[in-house]
C-alpha angles and dihedrals in degrees: 000000000000089000092053090047091051092050091050090050091051092049092049091049090062089068092063095042103073094169124220097350093146099037121145118203118216090234088061092060132083103210112214118209102173138012135199136193125208140163122246121220089262091052097254123138119260110197117190133188129197106220123203113231111216123206120230112237115264099027093116096247130106111287110262096016124096116215093200107125090355095276132092096221144053131204121224123187133195130189127212146135092269140006096273094049092048089046092053092048089051091052090054090065095051126085090205131058111259113248113195103171090099094048109119105169132058120185122195120193118233091243090059092044091054089060092051130274100227096087091051099049093044093080091047092054094047096046107095091210093055117098118226087211090068108127119236131208137168118232131211104231125358113347096213090065089068091062091059100054113103117229122198101215100047133049094232135028089233092060091045093051093049093052094042096051101029105018134108094289094049131090095209130093109168120152136158092272091053093048093050091052093046093050091052096051117103114254093359131132126192131251114203126179114255124208134191140190116251107209093190105051118161092259091056095247133101115273135174125236142169115281100186130260130330113220115218122190121183086355094301129110108247101166147320139255111226118241098260095044090047088072088070090060090053093049092052093046092049090240102117106123103155130029136155118185130182111213119206111216110198113246092356110069134244137311124194119214128196121206114234100179140333143189129202119203119191124193125189122218121188114212119181090339095309127105127241122189123217110196122191119186122192118188136175119209145169133215112247099174135019117192095161136091091244120117105222094196087074107091094218091055092049091050089051091051092049090051091050092052092046091050092049091053091047093050090049090053094047090049094054091043090057090050095049098040101041106026108029100019086212127139107213091146098083087245092137091053091049093050091045091052098044100035105028096158095053090043093055095041101053117327097077097058093044099037097125091057093041093050093049093057100030113127114231119195114198128197121180124191117188122190120190108212100180133026099180133245095317135030096219133053116271088236088060092047091055094055 
């Protein structure tokens, strides 16, 4: 009897185990790796996706890379009144269902950013497939053009752009999650990496490269900080991870310094109800090239070089402060957050509601201390040793 009951139970259980009724095969999916958003001449949204083209096993090509057309990706574009409509029109042209969970780069053209980015990231945030760790950058010119530029080291332009702008040799780390938090902070504006296409790269072909920082205020692009000045923003935000600077020493030559590590400490002082920032930057460096006639084993010469590097960093910071405070009136330095944290009472009482005016006239005192830890195998240039 128990055996019959058990058999009956197993048979009945088959009715509630329908199997893979909702399965999705990988060859039914179009895997997106990067997306762009542009404006058409009639001000409609053009949404584009870079789709990875997989290779069926046994076709003779490298696994995972399609040899069709000589490139492992394809770019589809859809046009609509908003992101969702453009997305649906894009899907109509694809034989596979779009899969965006692996998308890790989102490019927004500067024309779109000037109109305001909030409407265009709203759909990304609400979509359950979308990853909040998707990196974001602003492009000079049409964003879709960047997905069509071949890059020798990576299989797709999307992967190359992500590593170039946000990889191990970059100082930037801006994703959707970061942008949402920045837009919600009181008195804060947003700094987003900006990229451009270089039509005259050394190899004779078009290539993309970093163009500095896009400055967004109230969600709209109001200007940009050029690449060299953008370093000042990173120093002030304690986000400078990599830096190589060539110092010109009058009548002596040049010396190139590589940053090893740094720390930025910012203190807030309230004077007569108004904030003043005291910024101290400590950095450790090494000399990677010496094309001067200076002997770096001499302590006085090394001190002079450290002073030159410290002054160059300070001038870079003062230059970007002047740009942000007096031209753009935009706080992308996390100054509001720092004042809020260190002087909460004054912030709540009057600074918060007048932060734009306070930031524009806020004194910032900068002190930079550079310490060169290593000078290499020799203190003088090899050209000097051979004389």
